[in-house]
N, C-alpha and C positions, 0 to 999 in steps of 0.2 A: 617359716622351716627353712631352714639351708642344707643340709647335710640330711639322708637317711641313714641310720642303721640297714646295713645288708648281711652280717654273717660272724661270727668270731671261731676262731680254730684257736691251737696251740702251736707257737714255734720258737722251737728250740734254737738257741744260740751258744758260742763259744762263753756269752756274759749270764750266761740262765734262761729259762724257757717260762717265754712271756707268753699272754696272751695276745693274739691278735686281732683284731675289730677293725673292722669294713665300713668306710660310709664311701655315698654318691652328694654330690650337689647335686640339689631337684634341676634347676634351672638347664646345670651344662656338664649333666655328668659325666665332671670328673673328679673321680677317686681318690680319696684320701683314710689312711689306715692310723689305730694311734695301738700303741703298744702298752702292755699295764702287764706289772708285779707285783704280787698278795695284793691281799683288803686297802682300796681303794678308798671305798665309799662310806667312809666309816663319821665321815665329818670333819676328821683331823685334815690339817696342812699337807699336801702328797707333794714329794718332789717332781719335778717334771720341767718338759721342755718342748715349744715349740718347733719343729724344723723343718726349712723350706729345702725342698725336693735341689739336691746336686748330684748331676751324675757325673758329673767328673769327679768332685770331690770324695762322694760315696762310696763311688762303683770303679769310677777309672783311677782311685790312689790322686789323683793330680792335688800338689804343691803350690797352686797359684792361691789359695786359699784355706781357709781354717774347717770348714765344712767338716768336710771327714775325720779331721778328728779330733770335733764336738759331738760325732754323732755318735763316735767310741764312746769317749768317755761320760759321755749324757749316760748312755747305755749303760758303762761300766760301774758310774757311779748309781745307776736304781742301783741295779744289783745286790752294790752292797747297804745299801739303804733298806732292801727286804722288800720293796712296796714303792709303785710310781709310774709315771706316765709321759711318753714320747707319742706324741702327734706329728707325723710327718707327714705335709702339707704339700700339695702338687703343683706347686708355683715355683717354677726349676729360674734360674736369674735373678732373684728377686722381681719376681715377677712377671721377664720380658720375654718368656722362654727358652727350648734350648737355641735357633737356630740365631733369637740377634742376639743367644751367651756367645757364643760364637763370633758371630760380627762385633759384641761389644772389645772380644777378647782380642782382638787382628787389634781394633783401634789399640787397645792397653799396651800390645807392641809395637808400636811406634810412636807411645810416649802417651798418651793421655791415663788418666787415674782413673778407678770406678766409678766414679760418680760420674765426670766427663765423655765417659764413652758410653753413657746410656742416655747422660744429652744430646750427646752429639746424633741418636740412633732418633731424638723425638722421642723419648722415655721420661721420662722421672727419675729420678735415683734410689724409690722405692718402692713399686706398685703392689704390694703383698697385700691381701688383705686375712687377717685373722676373725672374723664372721664365724665359718665352721667351725673354729675353737666352742662355742659356747653352745651348741646342738650337739657334738660330742663330750665337750664334763657331764654335761649334764643326764645323757643316755649310759654312761658310765660311777656317776653319783657323785661326782668329783665337784666337794666343794669351796676349795683353795689349794691353790697352787702355793709352790718354794721353787721360781719360777729360772733355771740353768737357762740365762742370758746376758751378755754383755752389753743389751741394747737395752736404753732407756726405753724408745720411743714404742718398741714391742710393748714392755710395761705398761707404756703409756694405753696402746688399741685397745690390751686385753681390760686392762682396770675400766674405759667406753665401754664395753662393750655388756660391764654389770660380772664380771669375771673378777671376787679374791684373791691378787696376787699378797701371798702375807709376807712374800719375800723375794729378793732376789739375790741368785747364789753365780758369783762368778762362777764364765766357762771358761777361763783362758788357757789355748794348750794348743801348739800346730807352728806356734811361728818360727819361719824358716827363712834364709835369702832370700827364697823363692816370695814369699807371700809378704813380706816385710812391708815395700811402699803399700797395698794394701788394705793391712791391717790398719799402718799407722791415718789413714784418707777417711779408715771408718771413722774413727781415731777423733781424727781436726776436723771430718764435714758430716759425717752422721748422729757423732755426740758417740759414738760409742763408749765401755768402758774398759782400761785394761791396767788394770795395777791389781793388785793381791790384795785389795779392802773392800768388801762391802759395802761400808759405810760413811764411799763416798756421794755416793747418790740418795740427793735429800726428801726422793720421794719412796724410798725402803724403809719399810720401818725396821 
């Protein structure tokens, strides 16, 4: 067991009233949450997203990335669907932490791209771990996901954990002059999909 369930409550948002479920990592004490809406334990594929914490984008409205835009769009999409899950994972800066993210942003201000900045600090381009998602989904009775992501590595990571990703749903929002280079680097170096078509991913049914 990677995480254990703590408690649930209601969470009113501008998009709808969600149920918020708290989990903590057994070994580290790191805290994660899941927001659910509607009936999600009936066995049918559930619209969902794994969203890694991004304080600058999610809470401070940063335009350097697309994270905050994706968070809002994911919650809006779940509300329109009438059922779904958003797992909010505490792994800031693709796993390097907030202060190292500031250091990486400083290097980007000097001309490095998002991957180069991480590597100059001695980190891999992406250190995120999704193993806690399996425990969260099992606890909530979710058997299959329609995963909102542009990242094929995330699909592969979840499937490697035995999670059924029924399909990938594109989540392309928030491109602006401040993050164009960031998004282009994610496409060129990390393999992210940035088209309006979902059938460009051979791993997506």
